[in-house]
N, C-alpha and C positions, 0 to 999 in steps of 0.2 A: 469347635472352639473359634472364637473371634480373634482377630489380630488387633493389637494396640500399638500404634507408633508413638514413640516418645522422643522428644527433642530435649536434650539436657542443656540447660543454660549455664553460662560461665560461672555463676555464683553458687552452683549446686555441687555437692559432693556425694550425694546419695541417690541411687536409682530406686524407684518404688519396688518393693519386694514383698512377696507372700512369705510370711514368717514360718508357716507350716504347710504341709502337703494339703491338708483339708481346709485351709483358710479361704474364706470367701472374698476377703478384701486384702489389698496390698497396702502396706504402710507408706505414708507420705511423711517426709521429714521437713523440718524448718530450715529453709535456705537463708539463714541470717548470719551476719558476721560476728555479732556479739550477743550475749544474753539479753533477754527482754523480759522485764518484770511486769506482770499484769496485777493490778490492785483488785480488790473485791469489786465485782460488777463492771470492771473495765473490759472493753472489747477492742480487738485490733484485727487487721488482716495480715496473715503470715504467708509470705511467698514460699513455694515449694521448689522453685528452680527447674520446673519442667513445663513443657507444652505437650499436648497430646493430640492425636488424630484418631478418631473412632471410625469404625466402619459404619456405613449407612444402616440405620435401624437400631443403633445402640446409644446409650448414654453412660456417663460415669457419675456415680453417686458418691459424694463425699460425706463420710459419716464420722462421728466422734470415736475415739478410742475408749473402750469401756474402762480400762485401768485409770486413765487420766480423769475420766468423768467421776468415777466413784471414789477414788483416792484423793483427788485434788479439786474437784468441781470444775475442771476445764472441759468445756464442750463447745459445740458450734452454735453460733448465733442463729442460724437458720435451720438447726436440727439436722436435716439432711439437705445437702446442696446438690443441685443437678448441673452437670456440664453437658451441654447439647453437642451433638455430633459436628456442628459447623463452627464451634468456638475454637479459635486458634491462639488465644492469648495464654499467658502464664497461669497455671493453676495456683490459686491462692486460697487459703483457708481462713474463714471468719471465726475466730475463737473468742470465747467469753469466759471470764472467771466468775463462777457462781458461788464460790466459797466465801468464807469470812476472812481468809488470809491471802496475802500476796503470793503469787506463784511465778517462778522464773522459768521461762522457756529457754533452753540452751540451744546453741547452734547444732544442727543435725539431729535434734531430738525428734522422735516420731510423734507427730501431733494429730494425725487423722488417718483414716483408711479410705481407700477408693475401691468401689465395687463397680464392675462393668455389667450392665444389664441391658437386655433386649427391650425395645420399646415398641408397643403396638399403638398405632394412631386410631382414634375412634372416628367413625363416620357419624357426623352430627345430624340428628333428625329432630326438627321442631314439631312438638305435638301440643294439642290443646289440653290434654290431661294424661297423667301417668297412671299405670295400673295400680290397683290397691294391694296392700299387703297387710298381714296381721300387725306388724309393727307400725306401719303408717309413718307419720312424721316424728315419732318419738325418738329422741336422741339424748345424749349427755346423761347416761345412767338410767334411761327409761326401761332397760331390760333387766334391771336389778343389780345387786352388788356382786 
């Protein structure tokens, strides 16, 4: 198990928390003072009121909360965000309203989840040609429905 150091900022009232024993991600809350309404297709950056320090070889992935996504169309602008191990600024969540209705984010509302993941760096090798496969360069539905 890796260690995650968390600095709680003065405008935060919630510590990230795993909601169940088997949860892969811990919930992040909106560290905002007043409700914030997002109109359809509007996006904004929501502060979480935390800074983190990851161990070497780890990243934090910021992911949408499935309930907000399916029920209200609230998801992340960049789908899954990556926080690198050397970032020390406040964790903020870029949210977007993909629904046809306005949605109001309340102070302390759980807006995203954070998953800690081990990262393996690749050794890059430049080659003249890649090995052939049956699939080849087929993509975007080329293997069927």
